[in-house]
Each structure stands twice: as C-alpha cells, then as structure tokens.
Backbone bond lengths (Angstrom), bond angles and torsions (degrees), N, CA, C in turn:
res aa  C-N    CA-C-N  psi(-1)  N-CA   C-N-CA  omega(-1)  CA-C   N-CA-C  phi
1 X - - - 1.470 - - 1.522 109.36 -
2 X 1.323 115.40 138.30 1.467 119.74 -179.47 1.523 109.71 -72.94
3 X 1.324 116.53 135.32 1.454 121.18 -179.42 1.517 110.59 -70.38
4 X 1.347 115.42 146.95 1.456 121.94 173.43 1.523 108.12 -67.31
5 X 1.332 119.27 124.87 1.464 120.56 -177.93 1.522 112.73 -64.33
6 X 1.342 117.85 -17.63 1.457 119.78 179.98 1.528 111.74 -95.19
7 X 1.359 117.43 -6.34 1.451 119.01 177.97 1.516 109.71 -74.40
8 X 1.338 117.31 134.70 1.457 120.66 -174.69 1.520 112.21 -130.50
9 X 1.320 117.17 16.38 1.458 119.01 -179.93 1.508 111.67 92.38
10 X 1.336 116.74 -49.69 1.463 119.93 179.08 1.513 111.04 -66.47
11 X 1.349 116.32 -22.31 1.454 120.95 -179.24 1.529 110.33 -114.45
12 X 1.292 116.92 31.17 1.459 121.07 -177.26 1.525 110.31 -54.70
13 X 1.342 115.64 128.74 1.448 120.83 178.72 1.507 114.16 85.97
14 X 1.338 118.75 -4.78 1.460 121.71 179.51 1.515 109.01 -97.51
15 X 1.333 119.40 120.09 1.469 121.37 -177.37 1.519 111.47 -68.51
16 X 1.331 115.31 158.81 1.464 119.58 179.55 1.519 111.76 -72.11
17 X 1.344 116.77 -27.05 1.464 121.56 173.21 1.522 107.77 -118.54
18 X 1.321 116.83 116.22 1.456 121.41 -175.33 1.523 111.48 -101.10
19 X 1.325 115.68 144.97 1.456 121.58 172.35 1.521 109.18 -79.33
20 X 1.331 116.52 175.37 1.463 120.58 178.72 1.525 111.03 -59.43
21 X 1.335 116.63 -43.03 1.465 120.50 179.53 1.527 110.31 -63.62
22 X 1.337 116.03 -42.78 1.464 120.00 -177.22 1.524 112.27 -67.77
23 X 1.334 117.18 -40.37 1.464 118.64 -179.83 1.531 110.67 -71.37
24 X 1.345 117.04 -32.26 1.460 119.96 175.06 1.531 110.48 -62.83
25 X 1.345 116.13 -43.59 1.466 119.79 176.51 1.523 110.99 -64.42
26 X 1.325 116.32 -40.27 1.459 121.83 -178.15 1.531 111.12 -62.26
27 X 1.351 116.04 -39.85 1.464 121.29 -177.84 1.526 112.71 -92.23
28 X 1.352 115.74 -5.74 1.463 122.18 -179.94 1.534 111.85 60.69
29 X 1.333 115.94 45.65 1.460 121.83 175.02 1.519 108.14 -129.68
30 X 1.304 117.56 171.30 1.456 121.92 177.99 1.534 110.26 -75.64
31 X 1.322 115.04 153.12 1.458 119.85 -179.53 1.527 111.32 -61.09
32 X 1.331 115.84 -34.51 1.468 119.32 179.36 1.525 111.10 -62.65
33 X 1.323 116.57 -35.26 1.462 120.67 177.88 1.527 110.67 -61.44
34 X 1.342 116.43 -39.98 1.466 119.92 178.53 1.522 110.85 -62.42
35 X 1.341 116.91 -44.17 1.466 119.97 178.99 1.529 111.27 -60.86
36 X 1.340 116.82 -39.35 1.467 120.08 178.68 1.527 110.79 -65.84
37 X 1.332 116.93 -38.90 1.464 120.52 179.06 1.526 111.10 -67.42
38 X 1.331 116.47 -35.41 1.462 119.96 175.89 1.518 110.19 -65.14
39 X 1.340 116.27 -43.41 1.462 120.53 179.28 1.524 111.39 -59.21
40 X 1.350 115.63 -39.84 1.474 119.98 179.75 1.527 112.28 -85.72
41 X 1.365 115.95 -3.67 1.466 122.19 -179.59 1.525 111.03 56.47
42 X 1.337 115.33 46.78 1.462 120.18 178.34 1.521 112.23 -107.14
43 X 1.333 117.93 6.39 1.462 122.15 179.43 1.526 108.41 -138.08
44 X 1.333 120.02 142.46 1.471 121.07 179.41 1.535 110.64 -66.83
45 X 1.336 116.77 134.00 1.457 120.97 177.09 1.531 109.09 -157.28
46 X 1.335 115.80 167.59 1.458 121.18 177.39 1.521 109.67 -140.81
47 X 1.321 115.88 150.69 1.461 122.40 173.23 1.525 110.10 -119.16
48 X 1.326 116.05 27.21 1.469 120.67 -174.47 1.522 112.16 -58.78
49 X 1.312 118.15 -31.36 1.470 121.52 -178.18 1.519 112.20 -97.59
50 X 1.321 117.03 5.74 1.453 120.16 -178.98 1.514 113.22 93.58
51 X 1.329 117.66 -6.19 1.461 120.96 175.73 1.516 108.81 -134.61
52 X 1.314 116.13 163.45 1.463 120.42 -178.23 1.521 111.02 -70.38
53 X 1.336 115.66 126.37 1.462 121.50 173.80 1.526 108.32 -134.96
54 X 1.341 115.40 153.16 1.461 121.02 -174.08 1.527 108.78 -129.06
55 X 1.353 117.65 106.40 1.471 120.19 179.14 1.525 110.89 -62.27
56 X 1.334 116.99 120.76 1.451 120.24 -175.31 1.531 111.62 -59.58
57 X 1.328 116.57 -38.11 1.464 119.92 -179.27 1.528 110.81 -59.93
58 X 1.342 116.59 -43.18 1.464 119.87 -179.57 1.531 111.36 -72.10
59 X 1.335 116.21 -33.86 1.461 119.62 176.56 1.528 110.00 -62.71
60 X 1.345 116.24 -41.35 1.461 120.13 179.59 1.525 111.07 -65.00
61 X 1.333 116.38 -41.33 1.472 120.48 177.57 1.522 110.18 -63.66
62 X 1.335 115.84 -42.39 1.473 121.36 179.47 1.525 110.40 -62.93
63 X 1.326 116.91 -43.24 1.466 120.77 178.17 1.523 111.59 -60.92
64 X 1.332 115.15 -42.78 1.462 119.31 -179.92 1.523 110.82 -62.91
65 X 1.343 115.82 -37.22 1.470 119.70 179.88 1.527 111.49 -68.11
66 X 1.359 116.99 -28.64 1.456 120.63 -179.84 1.522 112.62 -83.61
67 X 1.322 117.07 -13.86 1.458 120.44 -173.34 1.521 110.75 -74.75
68 X 1.319 115.66 134.76 1.462 121.52 179.13 1.519 108.97 -111.31
69 X 1.312 115.97 128.89 1.458 120.04 176.78 1.519 109.23 -71.51
70 X 1.323 118.84 143.67 1.463 120.67 179.02 1.521 111.00 -64.00
71 X 1.322 114.13 141.12 1.458 120.22 179.03 1.525 108.30 -92.63
72 X 1.321 115.97 133.31 1.469 120.37 -177.90 1.520 110.11 -56.38
73 X 1.317 115.94 130.47 1.460 120.94 176.52 1.513 114.30 83.39
74 X 1.342 118.83 -2.75 1.456 121.61 -179.18 1.523 109.09 -109.98
75 X 1.326 116.84 118.68 1.445 121.56 179.64 1.524 109.87 -85.03
76 X 1.328 115.70 166.23 1.455 120.08 175.58 1.520 109.03 -59.12
77 X 1.333 116.36 140.43 1.459 120.68 -175.55 1.523 111.24 -59.14
78 X 1.324 115.48 140.38 1.463 120.77 177.66 1.529 108.97 -68.29
79 X 1.331 117.77 149.77 1.468 120.68 179.90 1.523 111.33 -74.41
80 X 1.325 115.33 73.29 1.465 122.13 -175.12 1.523 109.73 -130.83
81 X 1.343 116.16 136.03 1.460 121.19 165.10 1.518 107.10 -94.54
82 X 1.321 117.17 124.03 1.459 122.09 178.38 1.523 108.97 -124.26
83 X 1.331 115.37 155.48 1.457 118.09 175.88 1.505 112.41 126.97
84 X 1.321 115.49 -140.15 1.453 121.51 -172.62 1.519 112.25 -79.89
85 X 1.322 114.11 146.66 1.461 121.81 174.89 1.527 109.78 -74.76
86 X 1.340 116.39 126.94 1.460 121.39 175.72 1.526 108.05 -140.92
87 X 1.328 118.79 116.27 1.467 121.16 -175.11 1.520 113.84 -58.76
88 X 1.331 118.04 -41.36 1.464 120.67 -178.42 1.521 110.74 -67.81
89 X 1.316 117.16 -42.98 1.463 121.10 -179.92 1.521 111.35 -64.68
90 X 1.318 116.82 -45.73 1.459 119.35 -177.02 1.529 111.55 -67.52
91 X 1.332 117.60 -34.27 1.466 120.61 173.28 1.526 110.00 -64.25
92 X 1.345 116.80 -43.82 1.463 120.86 -179.93 1.525 111.91 -64.88
93 X 1.321 117.46 -36.63 1.463 120.52 177.37 1.531 110.61 -61.67
94 X 1.331 116.20 -39.86 1.468 119.20 178.60 1.528 111.51 -71.06
95 X 1.311 116.51 -47.59 1.464 120.63 -175.02 1.523 112.99 -69.23
96 X 1.314 117.42 -30.04 1.462 121.24 -176.93 1.521 112.95 -76.98
97 X 1.335 116.49 -16.47 1.459 119.40 -174.51 1.518 112.46 67.45
98 X 1.328 116.35 28.51 1.464 120.49 -176.48 1.523 112.45 -63.65
99 X 1.304 117.32 -25.08 1.461 119.51 177.92 1.510 114.26 79.82
100 X 1.334 117.08 21.30 1.466 121.01 177.85 1.522 109.75 -99.39
101 X 1.319 116.46 126.80 1.452 120.32 171.91 1.525 108.83 -71.19
102 X 1.328 116.62 152.76 1.465 121.48 -175.75 1.522 110.06 -111.04
103 X 1.334 115.95 126.67 1.464 123.28 -179.91 1.521 107.63 -133.14
104 X 1.340 117.04 94.91 1.461 120.63 -172.95 1.523 111.06 -108.02
105 X 1.332 115.12 100.04 1.467 121.47 176.18 1.533 110.77 -125.25
106 X 1.333 116.79 27.28 1.455 120.10 176.85 1.517 113.52 103.98
107 X 1.330 115.53 156.26 1.470 122.33 -175.52 1.522 113.00 -58.72
108 X 1.315 116.84 -47.19 1.460 120.36 -176.91 1.521 110.98 -63.49
109 X 1.321 116.53 -42.91 1.463 120.89 177.73 1.531 110.52 -59.95
110 X 1.327 116.98 -40.52 1.457 120.31 179.85 1.517 112.80 -63.38
111 X 1.319 116.91 -41.65 1.467 120.12 179.06 1.531 110.55 -65.44
112 X 1.321 116.83 -36.83 1.470 119.67 177.74 1.528 110.77 -66.30
113 X 1.329 116.62 -42.83 1.459 120.39 179.24 1.527 110.76 -62.14
114 X 1.329 116.53 -41.05 1.460 120.92 178.57 1.524 110.80 -65.18
115 X 1.320 116.82 -47.26 1.467 120.81 -177.93 1.521 111.46 -61.95
116 X 1.333 116.78 -33.18 1.466 121.00 -178.01 1.523 112.84 -88.87
117 X 1.336 117.29 2.86 1.452 120.56 176.93 1.503 115.15 80.65
118 X 1.329 118.45 14.22 1.466 121.51 -178.74 1.522 112.84 -96.90
119 X 1.331 117.26 0.74 1.461 121.44 177.27 1.521 108.93 -146.07
120 X 1.318 115.63 151.30 1.458 121.46 178.19 1.526 111.59 -90.30
121 X 1.335 116.18 -30.56 1.456 121.79 -172.90 1.516 108.94 -139.47
122 X 1.346 116.95 137.79 1.466 121.57 177.93 1.518 109.34 -128.85
123 X 1.328 115.73 139.03 1.458 121.31 177.09 1.512 110.80 -109.44
124 X 1.340 116.27 135.87 1.462 119.69 -172.32 1.526 111.32 -142.37
125 X 1.354 114.86 144.45 1.471 121.01 170.31 1.532 108.53 -143.55
126 X 1.326 115.17 57.38 1.460 122.07 -175.93 1.523 110.81 -91.52
127 X 1.313 116.52 119.44 1.462 122.63 -179.87 1.526 109.77 -89.47
128 X 1.325 115.93 126.98 1.463 121.17 176.50 1.527 108.93 -86.69
129 X 1.321 116.52 118.02 1.457 120.73 -174.55 1.526 112.07 -63.25
130 X 1.323 117.80 -36.24 1.470 120.96 -175.56 1.520 112.19 -71.23
131 X 1.334 116.67 -46.51 1.471 120.21 -174.47 1.521 113.80 -97.50
132 X 1.334 117.38 -18.62 1.456 120.79 -175.02 1.512 112.72 75.58
133 X 1.339 117.10 11.98 1.464 121.62 -177.42 1.520 109.58 -97.50
134 X 1.336 114.85 144.69 1.456 120.09 178.74 1.519 111.59 -91.35
135 X 1.323 114.88 133.36 1.463 125.34 164.66 1.527 116.54 72.75
136 X 1.306 119.15 -47.20 1.457 119.97 -171.72 1.531 113.12 -56.60
137 X 1.335 120.69 -48.04 1.474 118.83 178.21 1.524 112.34 -59.39
138 X 1.335 117.67 -41.57 1.461 120.53 -179.09 1.524 111.24 -68.41
139 X 1.324 117.10 -41.18 1.463 120.73 -179.63 1.519 110.40 -64.33
140 X 1.311 117.48 -43.53 1.471 120.83 178.94 1.520 111.11 -60.88
141 X 1.323 117.39 -38.01 1.463 119.60 -178.14 1.525 111.52 -72.60
142 X 1.321 117.72 -30.99 1.465 120.89 -180.00 1.522 112.60 -86.62
143 X 1.338 117.50 -21.27 1.461 121.42 -177.26 1.533 109.34 -122.11
144 X 1.327 118.33 68.03 1.471 119.62 -174.99 1.521 113.01 -66.86
145 X 1.322 118.47 -25.88 1.457 121.00 178.17 1.518 111.73 -83.94
146 X 1.325 116.97 175.49 1.451 121.20 179.60 1.518 111.54 -86.09
147 X 1.339 114.15 178.91 1.450 120.41 173.28 1.513 115.38 94.41
148 X 1.345 118.48 13.71 1.455 121.31 178.97 1.525 109.98 -116.15
149 X 1.325 115.59 156.25 1.459 121.14 178.41 1.525 108.18 -140.78
150 X 1.339 116.96 145.84 1.465 122.45 178.25 1.524 108.62 -118.77
151 X 1.330 115.58 122.56 1.459 123.44 -177.38 1.520 109.17 -110.66
152 X 1.320 116.94 135.22 1.468 120.23 -179.95 1.525 110.53 -73.02
153 X 1.321 116.39 137.94 1.456 121.85 175.87 1.530 111.05 -105.74
154 X 1.336 117.74 -58.28 1.466 119.53 -176.37 1.517 110.99 -162.77
155 X 1.324 114.51 156.76 1.462 121.77 164.41 1.523 107.14 -94.39
156 X 1.342 116.44 138.41 1.467 120.10 -174.00 1.534 110.41 -132.08
157 X 1.328 115.13 158.62 1.459 121.80 175.77 1.526 108.00 -104.98
158 X 1.334 116.03 123.19 1.465 122.54 176.48 1.522 108.82 -113.43
159 X 1.316 115.86 147.68 1.456 119.38 179.11 1.512 111.02 -169.48
160 X 1.309 116.37 -164.04 1.454 122.44 179.37 1.521 109.98 -90.62
161 X 1.344 116.30 120.00 1.449 120.80 169.08 1.521 107.76 -83.18
162 X 1.331 116.02 129.76 1.466 120.93 -175.54 1.535 109.46 -133.77
163 X 1.325 116.34 168.86 1.457 121.32 -177.54 1.530 110.87 -65.30
164 X 1.340 117.21 152.61 1.473 120.27 177.96 1.530 111.25 -56.61
165 X 1.322 115.33 135.47 1.454 119.94 179.94 1.507 115.01 81.38
166 X 1.353 116.79 -5.74 1.461 122.51 177.48 1.526 112.26 51.61
167 X 1.349 117.92 59.12 1.479 120.23 -176.63 1.524 114.30 -62.85
168 X 1.351 117.81 -24.07 1.477 119.59 178.71 1.533 112.57 -90.65
169 X 1.329 116.49 3.89 1.476 121.08 179.42 1.531 111.38 53.84
170 X 1.335 116.09 51.38 1.469 121.87 -179.81 1.525 108.81 -84.93
171 X 1.310 116.50 123.34 1.457 121.58 178.00 1.523 113.22 -119.61
172 X 1.335 115.91 -12.23 1.459 119.78 -177.90 1.532 108.55 -164.59
173 X 1.320 115.82 172.95 1.458 120.33 -179.87 1.524 111.34 -65.80
174 X 1.319 117.41 -30.59 1.460 120.99 178.02 1.529 111.48 -59.41
175 X 1.343 116.90 -36.16 1.467 120.32 178.81 1.529 111.17 -64.19
176 X 1.335 116.52 -36.28 1.464 120.73 179.14 1.520 110.07 -63.53
177 X 1.338 115.57 -42.73 1.470 120.87 -179.27 1.520 110.83 -68.20
178 X 1.322 116.52 -48.68 1.469 120.39 -173.94 1.522 112.42 -66.71
179 X 1.343 117.86 -30.31 1.462 121.01 -178.40 1.535 112.40 -91.92
180 X 1.318 117.40 -6.04 1.461 120.26 -179.44 1.515 112.64 63.16
181 X 1.335 117.03 38.45 1.461 121.12 -177.39 1.522 111.40 -74.98
182 X 1.326 115.79 154.19 1.462 121.00 -179.52 1.529 109.53 -75.95
183 X 1.291 114.90 114.32 1.470 121.47 -175.17 1.531 108.91 -104.38
184 X 1.328 116.60 129.65 1.468 121.10 178.45 1.522 109.29 -85.88
185 X 1.327 116.33 111.86 1.463 120.75 178.98 1.523 109.83 -78.30
186 X 1.320 115.83 161.50 1.461 122.03 172.13 1.527 108.59 -104.65
187 X 1.323 116.48 169.18 1.463 120.15 -177.87 1.527 111.26 -64.30
188 X 1.325 115.66 152.65 1.461 120.80 179.32 1.527 110.21 -60.66
189 X 1.335 116.85 132.38 1.454 121.49 -179.33 1.514 113.62 91.46
190 X 1.333 117.57 -6.49 1.464 120.57 176.96 1.527 109.57 -73.03
191 X 1.317 116.54 147.65 1.457 120.32 -179.18 1.518 112.80 -61.94
192 X 1.346 116.91 -37.70 1.466 120.03 179.85 1.523 111.61 -67.75
193 X 1.335 116.77 -34.20 1.466 120.03 177.62 1.525 110.39 -69.92
194 X 1.333 116.65 -39.13 1.464 119.93 176.53 1.524 110.75 -64.99
195 X 1.340 116.54 -39.60 1.462 120.09 176.42 1.521 110.66 -59.07
196 X 1.332 116.77 -42.61 1.462 120.34 177.90 1.525 110.68 -59.16
197 X 1.328 117.25 -45.01 1.464 120.61 179.49 1.528 111.35 -60.85
198 X 1.337 116.23 -40.21 1.466 120.29 179.86 1.529 110.33 -66.06
199 X 1.330 117.19 -44.89 1.468 120.73 -178.72 1.525 110.89 -65.61
200 X 1.329 117.43 -40.66 1.473 119.89 176.88 1.525 110.94 -65.43
201 X 1.337 116.45 -39.13 1.462 120.33 178.20 1.518 112.22 -60.20
202 X 1.333 116.96 -37.60 1.469 120.62 177.77 1.523 111.43 -66.48
203 X 1.328 116.20 -21.96 1.457 120.92 176.77 1.523 111.95 -91.68
204 X 1.345 116.51 -0.21 1.450 120.75 -177.48 1.511 112.92 77.20
205 X 1.355 117.00 23.21 1.450 121.82 -177.09 1.524 110.79 -121.59
206 X 1.324 115.81 169.79 1.454 122.67 172.68 1.523 107.93 -123.38
207 X 1.327 116.02 178.26 1.462 120.47 179.83 1.527 112.14 -62.64
208 X 1.318 118.05 -20.07 1.469 121.02 179.01 1.522 111.84 -62.86
209 X 1.337 117.61 -17.88 1.464 120.73 -179.22 1.518 112.29 -76.24
210 X 1.338 117.38 -12.46 1.460 121.69 -176.60 1.524 111.59 -99.98
211 X 1.313 115.51 152.18 1.459 121.96 170.93 1.533 106.81 -100.84
212 X 1.315 117.46 113.78 1.460 120.23 -173.22 1.521 112.11 -91.87
213 X 1.310 114.89 149.09 1.462 121.87 173.64 1.527 109.10 -65.53
214 X 1.350 118.27 160.64 1.472 120.76 -174.68 1.528 114.40 -60.01
215 X 1.320 118.89 -29.95 1.457 119.45 -179.17 1.525 110.62 -130.91
216 X 1.328 115.54 161.25 1.462 121.32 178.90 1.521 110.53 -84.65
217 X 1.313 116.41 152.67 1.460 122.37 174.15 1.522 108.35 -85.90
218 X 1.342 117.00 127.35 1.457 121.13 -177.46 1.526 112.54 -78.87
219 X 1.329 117.06 -35.23 1.470 122.12 -178.59 1.522 109.06 -140.40
220 X 1.340 115.56 174.57 1.468 119.45 176.01 1.526 110.47 -63.77
221 X 1.338 116.54 -39.64 1.459 120.06 178.17 1.514 111.98 -65.02
222 X 1.326 117.16 -39.02 1.462 121.90 177.44 1.527 109.98 -63.70
223 X 1.320 117.42 -39.87 1.462 121.43 177.46 1.531 110.25 -60.30
224 X 1.329 116.76 -46.62 1.465 119.94 179.97 1.528 110.72 -59.95
225 X 1.331 117.23 -42.03 1.461 120.77 179.83 1.528 111.30 -64.84
226 X 1.324 117.25 -41.12 1.463 120.51 178.66 1.520 111.45 -57.61
227 X 1.328 116.58 -40.29 1.471 120.28 -179.62 1.528 110.23 -72.58
228 X 1.325 117.07 -40.01 1.462 121.32 -179.23 1.534 111.96 -62.41
229 X 1.335 117.90 -38.00 1.469 120.36 -176.56 1.525 112.72 -96.68
230 X 1.339 116.97 5.41 1.451 120.69 172.77 1.510 115.99 86.47
231 X 1.349 118.38 14.26 1.465 120.35 176.68 1.522 111.83 -74.98
232 X 1.323 116.49 -23.34 1.464 121.64 -179.12 1.520 108.54 -148.47
233 X 1.322 115.42 158.02 1.466 120.23 177.61 1.523 112.08 -88.84
234 X 1.345 116.14 -29.66 1.463 119.41 -175.72 1.528 109.85 -168.29
235 X 1.314 115.52 174.42 1.459 122.02 176.57 1.517 108.86 -179.86
236 X 1.322 116.17 165.17 1.457 120.22 179.78 1.525 109.70 -87.06
237 X 1.333 115.49 125.29 1.456 120.49 -179.70 1.510 111.65 -156.31
238 X 1.320 115.48 -176.32 1.456 122.51 -176.51 1.521 112.23 -82.65
239 X 1.305 116.02 143.40 1.462 120.99 172.28 1.524 110.69 -59.09
240 X 1.329 116.48 -29.81 1.463 121.66 -175.94 1.517 113.33 -62.07
241 X 1.341 119.23 -22.94 1.465 120.97 -177.22 1.527 111.95 -105.29
242 X 1.324 117.31 12.72 1.464 120.70 -173.88 1.523 112.34 -60.36
243 X 1.339 117.99 -45.67 1.460 120.18 -177.44 1.513 110.88 58.58
244 X 1.313 116.36 -124.44 1.469 119.97 -179.66 1.522 111.97 -91.49
245 X 1.320 117.06 -0.31 1.462 120.60 177.57 1.525 110.86 -72.03
246 X 1.342 115.52 165.83 1.453 120.35 170.83 1.522 110.40 -85.07
247 X 1.317 116.06 163.78 1.469 120.09 -176.87 1.520 109.92 -148.66
248 X 1.353 115.48 131.86 1.464 122.43 175.81 1.529 107.55 -117.33
249 X 1.338 118.86 105.89 1.479 119.71 -177.15 1.521 111.95 -64.88
250 X 1.350 115.05 138.58 1.464 121.25 177.40 1.525 111.56 -119.15
251 X 1.333 116.83 -39.78 1.465 122.69 -179.01 1.522 107.70 -132.86
252 X 1.337 116.81 121.73 1.456 119.92 -174.19 1.510 115.58 -104.55
253 X 1.320 117.29 0.94 1.467 118.27 -173.97 1.526 110.83 -141.34
254 X 1.328 116.34 42.51 1.460 120.73 -179.10 1.529 110.46 -72.24
255 X 1.324 116.37 134.72 1.464 120.82 -179.41 1.525 110.27 -97.12
256 X 1.343 115.46 120.11 1.460 121.64 174.99 1.518 107.25 -105.77
257 X 1.335 116.66 123.35 1.460 121.31 -173.22 1.518 111.15 -127.70
258 X 1.331 114.99 156.06 1.464 122.94 177.61 1.519 109.24 -108.21
259 X 1.315 116.79 132.96 1.465 122.80 -179.08 1.527 108.37 -117.92
260 X 1.324 116.18 139.71 1.468 120.93 -179.17 1.521 108.74 -156.55
261 X 1.316 115.84 165.61 1.454 119.59 169.09 1.521 108.75 -70.03
262 X 1.316 116.16 142.57 1.463 119.96 -176.39 1.522 111.54 -57.02
263 X 1.327 117.12 -37.56 1.467 119.67 -179.42 1.523 111.26 -64.92
264 X 1.344 117.22 -28.49 1.459 120.21 -176.67 1.526 112.85 -80.32
265 X 1.328 116.98 -12.95 1.472 119.37 177.31 1.526 110.33 -56.93
266 X 1.330 117.90 -34.37 1.458 122.33 -176.82 1.528 113.08 -90.60
267 X 1.335 117.10 -0.02 1.452 119.41 179.13 1.527 110.58 -69.53
268 X 1.343 118.06 149.66 1.473 121.05 -176.61 1.532 113.50 -55.99
269 X 1.336 117.22 -34.42 1.465 119.52 -178.04 1.526 111.44 -62.88
270 X 1.341 115.95 -47.33 1.469 120.55 -178.50 1.523 110.05 -70.40
271 X 1.325 117.98 -42.14 1.451 121.16 179.97 1.528 111.53 -63.54
272 X 1.345 117.35 -37.22 1.462 120.34 178.26 1.527 110.72 -63.81
273 X 1.338 116.60 -42.03 1.465 120.64 178.92 1.524 111.07 -63.22
274 X 1.341 117.04 -48.49 1.459 120.56 -177.26 1.524 111.53 -67.63
275 X 1.323 117.04 -34.46 1.468 120.05 177.41 1.527 110.18 -65.89
276 X 1.332 116.98 -42.39 1.465 119.85 178.78 1.527 111.07 -64.85
277 X 1.341 116.83 -32.95 1.470 120.58 -179.62 1.529 112.12 -67.77
278 X 1.330 117.71 -8.23 1.469 121.03 176.84 1.533 112.52 -99.17
279 X 1.321 117.58 3.89 1.452 120.53 -176.65 1.528 111.87 -87.73
280 X 1.347 115.47 162.51 1.463 120.93 176.95 1.529 111.08 -65.36
281 X 1.337 116.61 -35.09 1.465 119.99 179.72 1.523 111.13 -61.48
282 X 1.331 115.71 -41.01 1.471 119.30 178.29 1.520 110.36 -65.82
283 X 1.328 117.69 -45.48 1.465 121.41 -179.59 1.525 110.76 -59.03
284 X 1.341 116.40 -39.61 1.463 120.09 179.72 1.523 111.04 -66.05
285 X 1.338 117.03 -41.53 1.473 119.98 179.44 1.527 110.84 -66.17
286 X 1.332 117.68 -41.86 1.465 121.06 179.56 1.525 110.91 -61.80
287 X 1.336 116.27 -38.96 1.469 120.19 179.14 1.529 110.63 -69.80
288 X 1.335 116.77 -35.60 1.463 120.84 -179.81 1.526 111.25 -68.84
289 X 1.316 116.84 -39.03 1.463 120.55 177.20 1.525 108.03 -81.58
290 X 1.304 117.66 103.92 1.460 120.60 -175.03 1.522 111.15 -63.49
291 X 1.331 115.35 151.65 1.454 119.87 175.88 1.503 115.24 91.07
292 X 1.350 118.56 16.50 1.463 122.33 177.54 1.525 110.44 -117.45
293 X 1.331 115.43 138.86 1.461 122.89 169.43 1.525 106.82 -125.79
294 X 1.338 116.97 111.29 1.468 121.23 -175.59 1.531 111.80 -112.13
295 X 1.329 116.91 22.06 1.467 119.81 -176.14 1.532 112.78 -65.53
296 X 1.333 118.68 -24.61 1.465 120.71 -179.26 1.529 111.98 -110.59
297 X 1.319 117.39 19.19 1.457 121.10 179.86 1.529 110.30 -58.32
298 X 1.331 115.65 131.39 1.464 121.49 -179.57 1.513 114.49 95.96
299 X 1.320 117.67 -9.72 1.471 120.37 -179.87 1.525 110.57 -69.33
300 X 1.322 116.31 134.71 1.468 120.77 178.37 1.528 108.61 -76.69
301 X 1.324 116.38 117.66 1.461 121.21 179.54 1.520 112.17 -94.06
302 X 1.332 116.23 -24.21 1.468 120.15 -177.72 1.516 109.18 -161.01
303 X 1.322 115.89 137.97 1.462 121.37 179.19 1.523 107.43 -139.53
304 X 1.334 115.33 111.44 1.472 118.67 -176.41 1.519 110.81 -87.58
C-alpha cells in the first residue's frame, strides 16, 4: 500500500482526511462537541464530498494556533469556578460531576481570579452603563491579552425581591427610595450591585439615596432569607429565588456568561458541565427555576 504523503510517524494510523468520529478521537472530545464547533465554524472542515471531513494538516495548524505557551511563574489554573452566584449554574456544577470548587464573591472578583490564574472558570453579569452591553466591556478590560473565550450561559430576570404580600406596596425602585426602606446591598463588584448603581444613575441618584440594611447579602439565596426573616425590606435579586416572596421585575434580559482561557474549554471539567447542560434533567431544572432563558447556552460571545 502506498504511504500517505502527509504521514510522518507521529500521526501513524491517522488518515489525512478524518471523519467526525476520527477527529473527535484525535482531539479527545465527544463527537457532539465536534458538531457544535462545526456549527459555530470554529474548526477547519470541508463538505466537498457531501459529508463532513476534517483535513488533518489543517487541524494540526489550527491546534498549533490555539496552543498557549506557559507563562513564567503562572501555574495551571486551579479547578475553581469563581465569580457571580447563579443557582442554576451551581446546581449544574454539582450534578455534572465537573469537579470544580465554587467561590462566589461577585462578577468582578471572578474575572480577577481568572486573569490571575487562580480560577479556571468565571461567571459574570456586569452591565456597562455607557453601552448597555453585558460583560464584554468588563471582560476586555480584565483580559487585555489573548487566549480567552466567553461562552453564553443564560438570560435571566432580575428585580426587587420583596416581602410576601408586598406590605410596603413596592412597585418600582423609586418607591424604595421615597419610603426609606431597608435595602440589602450586595458585595462591591457584584453584578447585582453594579445594576443597582446603573438603575439609580438613570434616576439621577446615587447609592446615598438608599437606606441600607446592616449587612450585605452574599448570594441571591442569602438575600431572600434576609427578607424572609425581616433583616431587610427588599433588594435586587433573581426571579429564580423568589419562592414565596414577592417580586418586581426590573431587568428581563440580563446576560450571564462564562469566561475561561481558550485552552481550558477542552478540559474535562468544562466539557462535563457543558455536556450536562444539554441533558433533559438540566432543561427541566431551568424551566422549574423561573426567569431563565437557556436557548443560546454554549454560544461563543467573544473569542480573544
């Protein structure tokens, strides 16, 4: 048999034109991942013969272009999810067996941890006041170098969590200000706290116009508990954690995105999470938690 002119020993047994199954084996990912990459046109492929084929030479060139040289003094990122608290994501991280520890101290903190190599994955929902765009301006400012990618997770509904039955008759943020109600703030750099600043700015106000509760809410669930036990009258949080509380929607199309190094997209932890997000169990949980739209989950929003 005539030897393949592109075979060089290092690729012994690998054809010059690979099928979907063969390229999945070659890259050590699931076949479904290859189909998704073809859909997003992020991998070299051809349909010249009427079926999907992947030229090995171009795949090798593409792999080399994606490869990042190690930076002196920077270790491989720890298997940690850092950033914003999201009930659906944190449930999926546990159920998927992704093996990522969870460290939720706000969107800005997560981006810093990722940029400094202390986290593998960061979750963000930072609204840019000037452009009205979510996450991209903040991610670009925290990740000035190349090699990062931002994947969409979900659209979410944020609003005012209030006491059951709405005894203070709260219909908008203006009511909170005018009545001097106890507002539960979030930690500095959290996406919900930034949203509050943006909404107050549109009213010509600052945070000084609010009367804050004695302590900050660490998560959306913590905020709900504070209102239930009377520590606060209201606060900005997710519709998904409302439970028996009242809810006044303020933002109905917030984008929550995941940021990671491009090389880490193919790591088992990230692949396990994204694979679980395609299951029926995940779809059922997302539907049960009101205020989520996951129709574009996995879409690449930015690739540096």
